[in-house]
N, C-alpha and C positions, 0 to 999 in steps of 0.2 A: 502492502498501502504506499500510495507517494502521499506525503508529508503536506499538509497546507499550511500555508502561512496563517489567516484564515483560522487552522483550529491549532494548534499550536496555541499559540495567544489565548485565545478562551480556555485550551485544559491551563494555561501559567495563574490564569485570574483566579479559574475554581480553587487551587492551588496556597495559595495564599486564606490565612487563617481571617476570619471575624473581625470585620472595623468596625470602631467604635463608633456609637452614630452621631458625634459629629463628623465626623471622616468620611463615613455615609450624605452623609447633609450633604459635603462639598462632594464628594467623585459625583453626586444627586445633582447638582445646578452643575459640576462642568458640564455634564453631556444636555442641560435643558438647554445650559447658555448656550455652547459648541463653543469653550473654553476651554485651553487645553491643556490639561495635569497634566504629569507626568505618568497619572492611571497605577491602579493599586499594587503591578507588577517591578517597574523600577520603583514606585516609593520602595516596594520588600521592601528591592535591593538593595535600595540607598544605608536601607534605615539598620540592617544585617554591615555592611560595610561599616558604617559608621560604629555598629553594636564592634566588631572584629578587632579594628584599631585602636577601639577603647576611645574613639574623639572627644574632647572636652570642646575643642574651638572648632566654628564650622564656619562658613562665612559661601553663603546663596552669590554669584548672580544673577538677576531674577527670581523676582521667590514666588511672582503674582499672588494669589488671597490665602497664602499659606498655607497651600498644600504640602510639597516635599518640606516644605518646615516644621511638618509639623512627625514626618518622617525620620528627620534629623535629631527635630526637641528628645522626639521621647528617645530614642536614644543617646543619647546628651543624659538627658535623667537617670534612664536608667548606666549610665554610666559612671551615675555617681555629679552632675551637675556640672553645665560649664554657660558656653554661651554659644547659643546661634546668631546668625547675624540675618534678619529681611530683610531686600532691602528691589526696589520697586519703583519704574517713575512714578505711577499714578498714585496719591494720597489715597481716593477712596479704595481703590484693592488694597495699603496698606490699612485700612482702617478694618474695611473683612478683614481682612487679617488678624490685627487684633483680636476680636469679638471669634473669629471662630479656634485659637491658641489662645486666651483666657478661660476658654467655654474645656476646653480639652488639659487646664493646670497648667500650662507653660509659661504665662506670663511673665514668672522668672527669671527662663532662661532664656528670654525672647532678645536684644535688641533692632532696632528699628529705624530703619535709615532707608530716608524719598530721594531721590537723587539716582543720576547716569549711574549705571553699576560698579564699570571699573574703576571709578573716578572714587569713588565710593571703599571700594577694594584698598589698591593706592591710599587715602589717606589714612589708613588704619594702622597704628603700629606692629600690630597682633603677627607673628607667625603662627598661621591654621592648619589643624590633624586634616579636616577634610575644606574643600573647594566645593563647593557644583556650579558648572557653568548650562547656561537659558538663557545668552543673551538675543539680541538679534542675531541673526548666526553670520553677515554677513561683521557683527563684529567679530568674530571669531579669531583669525588671528594676531589682533592688534591685540587682545586680551590677552594669550597665550603668551607673553614675558613678564604681567604685571602677574600670576597670576604665580608663577614660576618664582617668583622674587619672595609670594607669596604663603606661597608653602612650604611647612618644615622638612626637612631632610623624612622620609618616608612616610610623610605624609601621601593621600588619595585627591586627585580627582576625578571627577565625577563631572560628562561630559553629556549633556541632552539633544536628542532627533542630529542624530552620524549621521544618519541612511540617509534624512532629510525626504521622505514620504515616498524613496525610491530618484527624488530626480537626478541626484549624484551620478547615478547609472545614466541620466540619457543623456550621448555626447550630446547632444544641442540645447542643451539647457546650459546658458552661459550667463544666470539671473546672480543678482553682490553676493542674496543670497544662497544660493547654491554650490559661487566657489569660494563662500567664505570655508565654505562646511567641510569641501574637499581641497584646502589651502593648510586650513587646520590639523585635520585628522594626520593629512603628510608628514608635517611640520612637525608633528609633536611624536608622529610615527618613527623617524630617521633619529630625534632629538637621543643619543645616546643616557641622556639624562633621566629617562624615561623607563617607564616598562608598560603596553601598554598595551591591551585590549581592548573591543568590542564586543560590546555581549547584544546579541540579535531577536532581542527585543520590546514591543512599542514600535516608537519611530530609532532603535539603534542607542544605545548606552556606551557609552567610550568611559575603562575604565583602565585610570594609567597611576603609578606607584611610581615614589620619583623621588631616584636614590639618594 
């Protein structure tokens, strides 16, 4: 039997443990409003990785209304506490996130930023255990040197949308967003300071370990 993409994705989602009702509310909103969250399979992977490396300091480049933030905050809370930085351009999304994350009991863990994500990362003096990258795809290549400088050795970078809805395979597609994903993937894959794998769940998740 030949495996089909949608069949695999549906099966993987069924394996994710049941979520908190507030998380389900966030998932349902994403479906209703067609808002691009990472979804439960990739979210659970983010949570797992954060737990595995005992992450205490997490920075998100692009956080939406807090769905991915919630997965990271859960991990950090279970790791004994720390800080997850939620970063969006839009004040209304930040306010939505504050409500959801407070309802989930994570208000003491989250630090909120409203602004351009890479500039916010550059302005913070900390080194991070884990950085999550989900900004505008044309901005991916320029974000990489900043991320590399802010991630500790032994830290992990997680990047979403690395398969970019399959557009990266279309040789005729030269949109800035598509080219941004291609360039980012190429640069980090050949950089000897990183150990990189791409996991084909949802829209592709790149996992990079900084040596």
